[in-house]
C-alpha positions as CSV (number, residue, x, y, z in Angstrom):
1,M,-89.9,83.7,-3.5
2,L,-89.3,83.2,0.2
3,L,-90.9,85.9,2.3
4,G,-89.9,84.6,5.7
5,C,-89.3,81.5,7.8
6,E,-89.1,80.3,11.4
7,I,-86.8,77.6,12.7
8,I,-87.3,75.9,16.1
9,N,-84.9,73.5,17.8
10,F,-82.5,72.9,14.9
11,D,-78.7,73.5,14.8
12,V,-78.1,76.9,16.5
13,F,-81.7,78.1,16.2
14,D,-83.8,77.5,19.3
15,D,-86.7,79.7,18.2
16,D,-85.7,82.2,15.5
17,K,-87.5,84.0,12.7
18,I,-86.4,85.9,9.7
19,G,-88.9,87.8,7.5
20,I,-92.7,87.4,7.9
21,L,-95.1,84.5,8.2
22,I,-98.7,84.1,7.1
23,E,-100.1,85.6,10.4
24,D,-98.0,88.8,9.7
25,S,-99.3,89.0,6.2
26,A,-102.9,88.6,7.4
27,S,-102.4,91.5,9.8
28,G,-101.2,93.7,6.9
29,S,-97.5,93.8,8.1
30,R,-95.3,93.2,5.1
31,V,-92.5,95.7,5.9
32,C,-89.9,93.3,7.2
33,R,-90.3,90.5,4.7
34,L,-87.4,89.0,2.8
35,R,-86.8,90.8,-0.4
36,N,-85.8,89.9,-4.0
37,M,-82.3,90.8,-2.9
38,T,-81.4,90.1,0.7
39,A,-78.1,90.3,2.5
40,L,-77.2,88.3,5.6
41,I,-74.5,90.0,7.7
42,G,-72.9,89.6,11.1
43,R,-69.7,88.5,12.8
44,N,-68.1,85.1,12.2
45,N,-70.0,82.1,13.7
46,T,-73.3,84.0,14.2
47,G,-75.4,81.6,12.2
48,K,-75.4,82.9,8.6
49,S,-74.0,79.8,7.1
50,R,-76.0,77.6,9.5
51,F,-79.1,79.3,8.2
52,I,-78.3,78.6,4.6
53,N,-77.3,75.0,5.5
54,T,-80.6,74.5,7.3
55,L,-82.6,75.5,4.2
56,E,-80.5,73.1,2.1
57,F,-81.4,70.3,4.6
58,I,-85.1,71.2,4.1
59,K,-84.8,71.1,0.4
60,D,-83.1,67.6,0.6
61,T,-85.9,66.5,2.9
62,V,-88.7,67.7,0.7
63,T,-87.3,66.4,-2.6
64,G,-86.0,63.2,-1.1
65,N,-86.6,61.9,2.4
66,V,-85.6,63.0,5.9
67,A,-83.5,59.9,6.7
68,D,-81.2,60.4,3.7
69,A,-81.2,64.2,4.1
70,S,-79.9,63.8,7.7
71,I,-76.7,62.0,6.6
72,S,-76.0,63.4,3.1
73,G,-73.4,66.1,2.5
74,S,-71.4,65.2,5.6
75,R,-74.4,65.9,7.9
76,P,-74.0,64.0,11.3
77,G,-77.5,62.6,11.5
78,F,-80.7,64.3,12.7
79,A,-80.3,63.6,16.4
80,N,-77.0,65.4,16.3
81,M,-78.4,68.5,14.6
82,V,-81.0,69.4,17.1
83,I,-80.6,71.4,20.3
84,D,-83.0,69.4,22.5
85,K,-83.2,65.7,21.4
86,D,-86.4,65.3,23.5
87,K,-88.3,67.9,21.4
88,P,-89.2,68.0,17.7
89,S,-87.7,70.4,15.2
90,S,-90.2,72.7,13.6
91,F,-89.9,74.8,10.4
92,R,-92.3,77.3,8.8
93,F,-91.8,78.9,5.4
94,F,-94.0,81.6,3.8
95,F,-93.8,82.1,0.1
96,K,-95.1,84.3,-2.7
97,V,-95.4,82.2,-5.9
98,C,-96.8,82.5,-9.3
99,D,-99.9,80.4,-9.8
100,R,-99.4,78.1,-12.8
101,M,-103.0,78.4,-13.9
102,T,-103.8,82.1,-13.4
103,F,-100.2,83.5,-13.5
104,K,-101.1,85.7,-10.6
105,S,-99.4,85.9,-7.2
106,K,-100.5,83.6,-4.4
107,Y,-99.3,83.2,-0.9
108,L,-98.6,79.7,0.6
109,Q,-97.1,78.7,3.9
110,Y,-95.5,75.3,4.5
111,E,-95.0,73.9,8.0
112,L,-92.9,70.9,8.8
113,T,-92.2,69.1,12.1
114,I,-89.5,66.4,12.3
115,S,-89.0,64.2,15.3
116,C,-86.7,61.3,16.1
117,D,-87.4,58.0,17.8
118,S,-85.5,56.6,20.8
119,Y,-82.8,55.4,18.5
120,G,-82.2,58.8,17.0
121,R,-83.9,58.0,13.7
122,P,-85.8,60.9,12.1
123,F,-89.4,60.8,10.9
124,V,-91.9,63.3,9.6
125,E,-94.1,64.2,12.6
126,S,-96.5,66.6,10.9
127,E,-97.0,68.9,7.9
128,K,-99.4,71.7,7.0
129,V,-99.9,73.8,3.9
130,I,-101.9,77.1,4.4
131,R,-103.0,79.4,1.6
132,S,-103.6,83.0,2.1
133,D,-106.7,84.1,0.2
134,K,-108.0,87.6,-0.2
135,D,-111.6,88.2,1.0
136,N,-113.2,90.2,-1.8
137,E,-115.8,91.7,0.5
138,E,-113.5,92.9,3.3
139,G,-110.3,93.2,1.2
140,K,-108.3,91.4,3.9
141,Y,-106.4,88.1,3.7
142,K,-107.6,85.0,5.4
143,S,-105.8,81.7,6.0
144,V,-107.2,78.5,4.6
145,T,-105.6,75.1,5.4
146,I,-105.3,73.0,2.3
147,M,-103.2,70.1,3.6
148,E,-102.6,68.8,7.1
149,T,-101.0,65.5,8.3
150,T,-99.8,64.0,11.5
151,R,-97.7,60.8,11.4
152,G,-98.6,60.4,7.8
153,K,-102.4,60.6,8.2
154,G,-104.5,63.6,7.4
155,S,-106.4,65.4,4.8
156,I,-105.9,67.5,1.6
157,S,-107.9,69.7,-0.6
158,Y,-108.6,67.6,-3.7
159,P,-108.4,69.0,-7.2
160,K,-111.6,70.8,-8.2
161,A,-113.2,70.2,-4.8
162,P,-115.4,73.0,-3.3
163,A,-113.7,75.4,-1.0
164,G,-113.1,73.9,2.4
165,V,-113.8,70.3,1.3
166,M,-110.9,68.0,2.2
167,G,-110.2,64.3,1.5
168,D,-108.4,61.8,3.6
169,I,-104.8,60.8,2.8
170,E,-102.2,58.5,4.3
171,I,-98.5,58.3,3.7
172,E,-97.0,54.9,4.5
173,D,-93.4,55.9,4.5
174,E,-92.7,58.0,7.6
175,H,-89.5,59.4,6.0
176,L,-91.4,61.0,3.1
177,T,-93.2,64.3,3.2
178,A,-96.7,64.5,1.8
179,L,-95.5,67.6,-0.2
180,C,-93.0,65.4,-2.0
181,I,-95.8,63.1,-3.1
182,Y,-98.6,65.5,-3.9
183,G,-96.3,68.1,-5.2
184,K,-95.7,65.8,-8.2
185,L,-99.3,64.9,-9.0
186,T,-101.2,66.8,-11.7
187,G,-104.2,68.7,-10.4
188,Y,-102.8,69.6,-7.0
189,T,-101.8,73.0,-8.3
190,D,-100.9,74.6,-4.9
191,M,-98.8,71.6,-3.9
192,C,-97.1,71.5,-7.3
193,D,-96.3,75.2,-7.1
194,L,-95.0,74.9,-3.5
195,Y,-92.9,71.8,-4.3
196,K,-91.4,73.5,-7.3
197,E,-90.5,76.5,-5.3
198,I,-88.5,74.5,-2.8
199,A,-87.0,72.1,-5.3
200,N,-85.7,75.1,-7.3
201,W,-83.7,76.5,-4.4
202,F,-80.1,76.8,-5.6
203,F,-77.2,76.7,-3.2
204,C,-74.3,78.4,-4.9
205,K,-70.8,77.3,-3.6
206,F,-68.6,78.9,-6.3
207,S,-66.6,80.5,-3.5
208,S,-66.0,77.4,-1.4
209,A,-62.5,76.2,-0.7
210,D,-62.9,73.0,-2.8
211,H,-64.3,74.9,-5.9
212,D,-61.1,74.6,-8.0
213,T,-60.7,70.9,-7.2
214,D,-64.3,70.1,-8.3
215,Y,-63.8,72.3,-11.4
216,L,-60.7,70.4,-12.6
217,T,-62.2,67.0,-11.8
218,G,-64.9,67.7,-14.3
219,K,-68.3,65.9,-14.9
220,A,-69.8,63.5,-17.4
221,P,-69.7,64.7,-21.0
222,G,-72.7,66.2,-22.7
223,G,-74.7,69.3,-22.4
224,H,-76.1,70.4,-19.0
225,K,-79.0,72.9,-18.9
226,H,-78.0,74.5,-15.5
227,L,-74.8,75.0,-13.5
228,N,-74.4,72.8,-10.5
229,G,-73.6,74.1,-7.0
230,T,-69.8,74.3,-7.5
231,G,-69.8,75.4,-11.1
232,S,-67.7,72.4,-12.1
233,N,-69.9,71.6,-15.1
234,V,-69.5,75.1,-16.7
235,K,-68.1,73.5,-19.9
236,N,-71.2,71.2,-20.1
237,V,-73.5,74.2,-19.7
238,L,-71.7,76.2,-22.4
239,E,-72.0,73.2,-24.7
240,Y,-75.7,73.0,-24.0
241,L,-76.3,76.7,-24.7
242,K,-74.3,76.6,-27.9
243,A,-76.2,73.5,-29.2
244,E,-79.6,74.9,-28.3
245,N,-79.1,78.3,-29.9
246,E,-75.7,79.5,-31.1
247,E,-76.9,83.1,-31.5
248,I,-78.2,83.3,-28.0
249,Y,-75.0,81.6,-26.8
250,L,-72.7,84.1,-28.5
251,A,-74.8,87.0,-27.3
252,T,-74.7,85.7,-23.7
253,I,-71.0,85.2,-23.8
254,E,-70.3,88.6,-25.2
255,K,-72.6,90.2,-22.6
256,I,-70.7,88.6,-19.8
257,K,-67.3,89.2,-21.3
258,E,-68.0,92.9,-21.6
259,K,-68.9,93.1,-17.9
260,I,-65.7,91.4,-16.7
261,P,-62.6,93.7,-16.9
262,N,-60.0,91.1,-17.5
263,M,-62.0,89.1,-20.0
264,K,-62.9,91.7,-22.5
265,K,-60.0,90.7,-24.8
266,K,-60.4,87.0,-24.4
267,K,-61.7,85.2,-27.5
268,N,-61.8,81.4,-26.9
269,L,-63.5,81.7,-23.5
270,P,-64.3,78.1,-22.7
271,S,-60.6,77.1,-23.2
272,E,-59.5,80.1,-21.2
273,L,-61.8,79.0,-18.4
274,A,-60.5,75.5,-18.5
275,A,-57.0,76.8,-17.8
276,S,-58.0,79.5,-15.2
277,P,-61.6,79.3,-13.8
278,D,-63.1,82.7,-13.2
279,R,-65.7,82.8,-10.4
280,L,-67.2,86.1,-11.6
281,F,-67.9,84.5,-15.0
282,L,-69.7,81.6,-13.2
283,Y,-71.9,84.1,-11.2
284,L,-72.8,86.1,-14.3
285,L,-73.6,82.9,-16.2
286,L,-75.8,81.8,-13.4
287,L,-77.6,85.1,-13.2
288,N,-78.2,85.1,-17.0
289,D,-79.9,81.6,-16.9
290,K,-83.1,81.8,-19.0
291,S,-84.9,79.6,-16.5
292,P,-84.0,81.3,-13.2
293,R,-84.1,79.5,-9.9
294,S,-86.7,80.5,-7.3
295,T,-84.1,81.4,-4.7
296,I,-80.3,81.6,-5.1
297,F,-78.4,81.2,-1.9
298,M,-74.8,82.5,-2.0
299,E,-72.2,82.4,0.7
300,T,-69.8,85.3,0.4
301,P,-70.0,85.7,-3.4
302,D,-67.6,88.7,-3.2
303,K,-64.8,86.5,-1.8
304,D,-61.5,87.0,-3.6
305,L,-63.0,89.4,-6.1
306,Y,-61.3,92.7,-6.8
307,H,-63.3,95.8,-5.9
308,D,-64.3,96.6,-9.5
309,M,-65.5,93.0,-9.9
310,V,-67.6,93.3,-6.7
311,D,-69.3,96.3,-8.3
312,V,-70.1,94.3,-11.5
313,L,-71.5,91.4,-9.4
314,A,-73.6,93.7,-7.3
315,D,-75.1,95.4,-10.4
316,E,-75.8,92.1,-12.0
317,M,-77.5,90.7,-8.8
318,R,-79.7,93.8,-8.7
319,E,-80.6,93.5,-12.3
320,F,-81.6,89.8,-11.7
321,A,-83.7,90.8,-8.7
322,I,-85.5,93.5,-10.7
323,S,-86.0,91.4,-13.8
324,H,-87.5,88.3,-12.1
325,K,-90.5,89.1,-9.9
326,Y,-90.8,85.6,-8.3
327,S,-87.0,85.0,-7.9
328,Q,-84.6,86.2,-5.3
329,I,-81.0,86.2,-4.1
330,I,-80.1,85.6,-0.5
331,F,-76.4,86.0,0.2
332,S,-74.0,86.4,3.1
333,T,-71.2,88.9,3.1
334,H,-68.4,90.5,5.1
335,N,-67.8,93.2,2.4
336,P,-69.2,96.7,2.9
337,Y,-68.7,97.5,-0.8
338,I,-71.5,95.2,-1.9
339,M,-73.7,96.7,0.8
340,E,-73.8,100.1,-0.9
341,D,-76.4,98.9,-3.4
342,L,-78.8,97.8,-0.7
343,A,-81.6,99.4,1.4
344,P,-82.0,98.8,5.1
345,S,-85.0,96.5,4.5
346,E,-82.8,94.2,2.4
347,V,-80.3,93.6,5.2
348,W,-80.7,91.1,8.0
349,V,-78.2,91.1,10.9
350,F,-77.2,87.9,12.7
351,K,-75.9,88.3,16.3
352,R,-74.8,85.8,18.9
353,S,-73.8,86.3,22.5
354,F,-72.0,82.8,22.8
355,D,-73.2,82.6,26.4
356,I,-74.3,79.1,25.6
357,D,-73.0,76.6,23.1
358,E,-76.2,76.5,21.0
359,G,-79.4,78.5,20.5
360,D,-78.5,82.1,21.3
361,V,-78.7,83.5,17.8
362,R,-80.6,86.8,17.3
363,I,-81.8,87.9,13.8
364,S,-83.1,91.4,13.0
365,C,-83.8,93.5,10.0
366,A,-81.6,96.6,9.7
367,G,-84.7,98.5,8.5
368,A,-86.4,98.0,11.9
369,D,-83.7,100.2,13.5
370,P,-84.9,103.9,13.5
371,L,-81.3,105.2,13.5
372,V,-80.2,103.1,10.6
373,D,-83.3,104.1,8.7
374,E,-82.7,107.7,9.3
375,L,-79.1,107.6,8.4
376,F,-80.0,105.9,5.1
377,R,-82.7,108.6,4.4
378,Q,-80.0,111.2,5.0
379,G,-77.9,109.7,2.2
380,V,-75.5,107.4,4.1
381,G,-75.0,104.1,2.3
382,M,-75.5,100.8,4.1
383,G,-71.8,99.9,3.7
384,A,-70.8,103.1,5.5
385,I,-73.5,102.5,8.2
386,W,-72.2,99.0,8.7
387,Y,-68.5,100.2,8.7
388,G,-69.5,102.8,11.3
389,G,-70.6,100.0,13.7
390,H,-74.3,100.7,13.7
391,L,-75.4,97.2,12.6
392,D,-73.6,94.4,14.4
393,E,-72.6,95.8,17.8
394,E,-72.2,93.3,20.6
395,I,-75.2,91.9,22.4
């Protein structure tokens, strides 16, 4: 799960941080980290969607290459996504992941710097992976660099090599990240776990305007193991679940139907869905996936849902966050109802003064505000605190 990140010189983020990084962890400060369930709030155009879009760009860069990522999904090219074209864009991400060998928690930080040449073409400037290890003698965490490159040349900790011993590496393609390569090679456990973490980010667009069109268009026949970003392959997923284990399929469908008020009496659910897609059903199907994503990003999941459905969705999101130790949900919202299930440490407020066109975003944790924390301790819900104007006042 993502504990925090820093974005410099990209989109509207000149130098912004959310959550904690490895240096905060080493100092013992873990209070304002991103949680298993995290809400992003703020007025329109304050950077919430831009933040999620930035992380989607990073996923496309790591799993593919930076050149293709810069123009896919209607992106305008890397040179048009930076604030200062004469400076590189830097990204730092701090994760807690499950070690595939020991099944214990480990902490990894991934740092990526992207630059563009005089023609505006992007390339990977540098990368670094840092592992946070606990010193058994002092009981404190110390940072150990296990991979570092500049312009494709650098070093990496080889499999089974003694601690601190690094070997030389060289990446010929300047558009590829070293993490993309070594994250797929057996033996590089940390790289594989880190790559899998980012590759399993899921960007949920069930509430987007083109959802219904995508749904009716349909996809290729056959079973699909997971829902896609728009939910347009829901029939394929249901087909897969039924073929894999009909008992589990029926139990899952019944569980979901019981939670959705207007579906309790429906029998032939897939056909009903084909005639009238139900977004809440898609969300619940996603949250009941037996192989959960590392992080699910949702933009306004409560959009167009009746208040009792918002309650159902909030409860299911909380159950997902509790049940999956290494997974999380990060969502944006404008609805105070869904906020009632959250604590101050789970809410991050985006603000923007609009004094300049780009780069004036401010991000803060609601839990860092003593007044908000005290109101919550006194029994006032986060939705009421927000509605009362204590979270997103003008800056």
